[in-house]
N, C-alpha and C positions, 0 to 999 in steps of 0.2 A: 676373105675367111670362107670356111667351108662351114656350112650348115650341117647338124646331125638332129634328122628327121625326129620325135620323139615317139614311140611306139602309140598305136591306133589303142584306145580305151573305148572297151563298149558303153553302152546305157547301162548295165548289170551290174557292172563294176566300178560304178560310179555310187551305186542303191548301196554295195557291200564292197570295201575294198580287199583288195585281194591277200590271203592270208598264208601262210606257207611254217612248214614246220621244219627245223635244221636238229639231225642228232646227231649227236658224236662229242666222244669224251676229250678231245682238241678244245680246248676254249678259244685259242685262236684261230682256228678253222672256222670255230662260231660266229664269232665276231666280225671276222673278213667278211664272209657270205654274207651275214643277218647286217651287214654295212651296205655293203653293194645293191640286195636287194630292197632294201630300205631308200636307197636313192634309184629304185626301179616302182617307187611309190606298193611297196608290200609292206603289209605288217607281217613281223618275224616273231618265233617264239622259239626258244631254245629249249634242249634236252638233253642231258648232262648221260643218257643212257636210253636203252632201249622201252625198260619197262617207265620211263619217266615221258617219253613220246608218247608212250600208249594211253597213258591215264592224258594226254594232252589233246591227244589226236578222240578222243571217248567224249573227251568235258567241250571238246570248242569244233566250230565251222573250218574246215582244213581244205584248202584247193590243193594244196601241195606240200609231200613229205620228202626231205632230202634224207638220208640215213648215208651215215660214213660208214669208210669198210668193217671197221673193228667197232667194238662195242662193248664196254666193261661189265657187261651185265649179263646180256644176251646173245645169243647166235643169231650177227644178222641174218642171214641165208631165211631161218626159220621164223623173223621175226620180218622179213620182206612179205613170206608167203602167208602170214597170219593178215597182216595191213592188207594183202592185195585183198585179201577173202572179207576183213570184216568191213573197209572203204574200197569197193569197185570203184567209184567215182573220182575219187583222189587220184593227181597226177604224182605219181610214187615211183624217186631217181634214187642212183644210189654210185656213190664214188668209186665201189668195186663193183666186181663183172657175177652177179648174182641176178640174174635173169626170170622174170615172174611171169607167166604166160599171159596175152591177151592183157598184156598193159597198156590203158591207154592214154591215147597224148592229147594232155591238157589245152586250151586255149593260152594259155602260155610258158608252153615248153619250149620257145625257142627264146623266151626270158631267162630263163632257171638254167638252161644248158647257158648261155651267154655269161652269167653271174657265176655259173662252176667255172668254166675259163678263165673267169675276170681272178677269180679267187685262185687258181691255180698261179698265174702272172705275177700277181703282185705277193706272193708267198716267196718272203723275204727273209723270214724267222729261221728260228733253230731248228735249221736240218740241215741235214749232208748224205750224200747219196755214196760214201766209202763200202762197198762190197764188205770190208772186211768186218765191219761192226752189224751188218745182215743177221749174222749167226746169233749176234749176244740178243742183239734187241728182240731176233725171234721169239728170244726163250723167256724175257719178258713182257710181249704182247705187243709193243710198240712200233708195231711193221705199216704203215701206210700208203698205201699203191700212189702210183701218181695216176693222178685226173685223167682218167681216159674215155670213153664214149659215155655219158652219164645213163645214159636213156636203157630204161629195165626192157624194151622190147626189140632188144638187137637187129636193129635197124642199121647199125655200123656205125665208123664212126663221118665226123663231119667236119669240115674247116668251119672257122670264127663265122668267115664270111658266108658261110652257106647256114650257117645257123642263125644268122639275124642281122639281115640284109641295110637293115637300119641301123646297126649301131658299128662306129667305127670298125674294121679289120685289127684283130690282135695280132704281135708276132707270132710267129711257129715256133713254135714248144718242141727243140726234139724229146722223144721218150725216152724214160728214166727206169733201167727194169725195177727200185724200189727209193722209198725216199726213207731215208730212218732218221728219228728224231736223236740230237745226241744225250749221251749217257748222262746221266745227273749227278753231278759235281757232290751234293750231298750225300750222306752215306745214310744210311738207313737204320734206326736205332730199332734192335732185335725186345721183343718183348718175354718177360722172364717166363713166360707159361709157356714158350714157344723157340724148344731148345733143336738145337742148328742155324750155319749160316749158309747156306746152299742158298743161290738167287732163288730158287722156287718159296724156301720161307720166309727167306726175309720181304720178298712179294707180299704174303701173310700178314707179317706183320706191319708193312706200309698200310695196308689196305683198311689194315684195322683199325691203326692211327686216322688215318684219311675219316672215316665213317662216326667212328664212337661218340664225336660229339655232336651229333646230329641225333633226328629222333628215326630218320631214315629205315624200313623198315632192312633186314640182312637175310639175304636166303648163300647157306652156307653149305657146298657140295663137294662131296670129297668119298671115299673110301671107306668102310668100315675099320675101325683101328686109327683111322690117321688122326684123330683130335680138332672134330669138329669140337666137342663141348669145351675144351678151354679156349677156343677163338669166341666161344658165344659168352665167356666170362670173360676172357679180353675186351671184348669189349662193353661188358656191363660194367667194366672195372677203371674204363680210361674213359666215361659219361658222368654226366653229369645227375646220371640217375643213378651213382653207386654206392648210397647210403640208400636207399630203397630197395626191395626185398631184390633176387633175384631168382626165380620160378622155372622149374626144369619139369617137364614131364614128356615122357617117351608114347607118342603114339603107336607105335606097336606093341607097347607092354602092356595095353589096356583093354582089353574087352569091350568090341563094337557098343555093348548094349551098355557098358557104363562109363564108356569115356566123355560121353557127351554130359554127363551128370559132375565126372571127373572136372572137367573144362570150364563150364559153366555156373555150376552148382545147384540143389536142389532144394525146395521145401519138403518140408511136412510132411510124409504122406504122397508124397509124389508119383511115388511105385513102392513095390512090395518088399519089404523092408528100411523106409528111411523113415524112420522112427524121428527124427530129427531133423532138422533143415542144416544145409553143410555149404559154406561161402567155396566157389570155384576156385580153380589153381588159376585164370585168368583175373578174376575178381583180388584172390592173393596177393598179385605182384602190382595192383594197382600203384602208379607213381615211379616202379621199377621194369623190370624188361623179365618179357616170359618168353621161356626155349623152347620152342617145339620141337624136339628130336623125333625124326623120321617122320617125316609128314607126310610124305609119300607114303607112307600107310593108313594116312585117314580116310575111313570112305567117304564116299561123294556126297551122300544126305548129310552130315557134320558138316564137309568143306561149305555148303550154301550157310550154313549157319555163323562158321568163322568168317565168311564174304561178309557179312554183316554186321560184325562185329568189327572187323578190320575199314571198312569204309565208313560208318558212323560213331564205333565207339561205344557203342551201347550193347548189351546181354540182358540175354533173360534166361533167368533160374529156370531150369526144369520143374512145370507145376506153378510157376507162376508168373500172373499176367501183366507185372509191372517191370519195368527197363530199368538198368541200374548203369551211367555214365562211367567206365572205368579209363583210363590213363597209361596205355602200359605200351612199352616199345616191342616189336616182336623180331625175335629173332627166330629164325626156321632154320632143320638141317635134313639131308637127304643124304644117304648112296645113293640114289638111284637118278636117272638123266631125268627128272621133271617135263622139259622144256619135249621130250621124245612123247611122255604120258601124257600130255595133253593132246597129242595128233590123235592119238589111240582112243581120247574120252577118258582114259583113266584116273587122270588130273584135272580138275575145274580150271582152262589155261585162264578168265578175269581172275581168281584167286593167285594164280600162278604171280600174273603181269605185278599182282600187287604185294607179295611177299616177294621179288625178285628185284627190288627197286635196286638196290645193290648187292651183286653177287663176289662171296669171296668162295673159293676153290681148294681146300687141304689135299697138299699131294701125297700120294702113296708112298712106302719110304722106299719101293725101286727108285724112284724119281732121285733121291738125295739118298742116295748108299756113303757117302761122303762123311755123312755127320752122324753114322751109325756110333763110331769110338765114343763122340762126345755124350749121345743117347744112352751108350754102356754104361759111362761116368755119372752122369746124371741119376740113373737109375741104382747105380749102385750103391751111389753115396746117401739115398734115397733108403733102401734096406737098410744102411747103418745105422740109421737114427733108433733101431728096434731088436740091431744085435752088430755084432764085429762089423767092421766095413770090410768085405774082402777086395780080389781086385781081381784081373781074366786073363789068362796067359794069353801068348802071342798064337798056340793055337789054336785056342777058342775064340780070338778075336777072327782068325781067319776064317772059320768056320760059320761063326756069325757073318763073315761078310758076304761071304759064299751063297748062303739062305737065299730063298725069295721073297719072305715075309707076305704069305697072301692076308695074313691079318693087321701087316702096319705095326704099328709103335707099341700097339694093345699087347702084339702077338711080342715082341721084344721083349717088353719089361714080362711079361708071363714066362717067356724062355730062362730069364736068368733068375727070378724068383725060383722058380722047381733047380735051377742049375744051384742055387745057393743053398736050397734043404740039400740037395743029393750029395753037396761037397761037405756039410755037417759041421766039425771042427775045422777043416781045412780053410787056410786063409786065402787059398789063389783055386779060382776054380779052371778045371782043365777039359780040354775036349772030351773027356769020356762025361761031364756031368753037362753038357749040351747036349740037349734032348730036344725034336720036335715035333716026337710022334702026338703028344698030349696035346699041343697047343688049343687052348679058349681063344678062339675069337672073340 
């Protein structure tokens, strides 16, 4: 019988167990890797996304963080940079090719690489390398590269025997271009609020259904006019809070001097003109959902106060010394790239990671032009509730299909409404009534 020597355990590790954090949207990958690491006497914490991983890293002492190549909420490359900066002593690895400068080799790097190689070798779940599925999976974000050299310090690939001679050698695994999860057999049910059957729109419905029953904070990113508030309303409708208030506030529409009082409320005499106290929007949403539209426009000073509320659920009205406990689910939306704004300092990174626990992206209309006919029918039927229903001539449909739609779905609705007015008593909208010149986005 051949004996396999156990890894040498230092005195320091006997005092505090080695701890690893595994961040991946793939539950089977997390389970396999966690099982292997547990067998190597690691304590493992799992995270379904980047924001959740960040919270675990801040709240616990972590020796190593393993990040999957794709995360559902955050950009992997940006997250790795932030992790390296915030936790320089942590051994940081990834299944993708996102190098981080000056990434230190932890004392257990060999064990971690061995575990990842074993995880690849035992991956017999529903995966397929069929090239025909690559394009389809790419559209839904379900591509996972084959596990290569996992280290972030660009030391090159190593064989399993070179990685850890104290473990039995692993069979050589030929490199594959991509590993693609098999397509789901169960169709996605489209939400009635979201018109369109394009894959990107069905993905929005799928994400809403997944996260709606939870209290998880959600960040909705998408261009202006793409239906971010409809997504927020759908999240509220499908949640257990649906019988409680849905309170929306546009952070860009209220002057900075008044936004704090509007959000948190104020007492009588707190400032000039405050002749009586007022409950803020956050408190008004108690038990329900608070929708913070255009969160990227919130001033930095107010972001700090919002961060405190997100962390502890307590708010302080303007002019008051007492705190009020409020239970709300926060859904934020923005047309800006908040991850990039955190790099420039325009938006607080700690607030971003707490708001972006789950990310939903609303696509621009140019990403699903095949849905334009259905959207046209929906808006014409909507306008028909107040006036006779009009139809759209084929040449008008062609003109609509050829437009670039910088204002997205909202622009389409406005164009059709204007065309219906210009058509007067005519029952059919022709190309002459389709006018893009004065669209309000």
